C-alpha positions in Angstrom: -126.8 -3.2 125.0 -124.0 -0.7 124.9 -126.3 2.0 123.6 -128.6 1.8 126.5 -125.8 1.8 129.0 -124.4 4.9 127.3 -127.7 6.7 127.5 -128.2 5.9 131.1 -124.7 7.0 132.1 -124.8 10.2 130.0 -128.2 11.3 131.1 -127.9 10.0 134.7 -130.8 7.6 134.3 -130.8 5.1 137.2 -132.1 1.9 135.5 -133.9 0.4 132.5 -137.3 1.2 134.0 -136.5 4.9 134.0 -135.0 4.7 130.5 -138.3 3.1 129.3 -140.3 6.0 130.9 -138.0 8.6 129.3 -138.6 6.9 125.9 -142.3 6.5 126.4 -142.3 2.7 126.1 -142.9 -0.1 128.5 -140.1 -1.6 130.6 -140.4 -5.0 128.9 -139.5 -3.4 125.6 -136.3 -2.0 126.9 -135.5 -5.2 128.7 -136.1 -7.4 125.6 -133.8 -5.1 123.5 -131.1 -4.9 126.1 -131.1 -8.7 126.4 -131.0 -9.3 122.6 -134.4 -10.8 122.4 -135.8 -8.0 120.3 -134.1 -5.9 117.6 -133.9 -2.1 117.9 -136.7 -0.9 115.6 -136.7 2.2 113.4 -139.4 3.6 115.7 -137.1 3.1 118.8 -134.2 4.7 117.0 -136.4 7.7 116.3 -137.5 7.8 119.9 -133.9 7.8 121.1 -133.0 10.5 118.6 -135.9 12.8 119.6 -135.6 12.2 123.3 -131.9 12.5 123.7 -131.0 14.6 120.7 -128.6 11.9 119.6 -127.7 11.7 115.8 -129.2 8.6 114.1 -125.7 7.8 112.7 -124.3 7.6 116.2 -127.2 5.4 117.4 -126.6 3.0 114.5 -122.8 2.9 115.3 -123.4 2.1 118.9 -125.8 -0.7 117.9 -123.0 -2.4 116.0 -120.6 -2.3 119.0 
């Protein structure tokens, strides 16, 4: 998922496991979303917004790319 790659690059996060830790979720959640097996929930959008101070509109735009 382009959104996760953007977050990892911008915030110098090494891998999906560390991204999951930053978001306060389990690694399998990030993995399922990244692999398209699970949709990005409203709760996860809020976590990304609060953790990385990223506007919800920008998160939604990156989800569509």
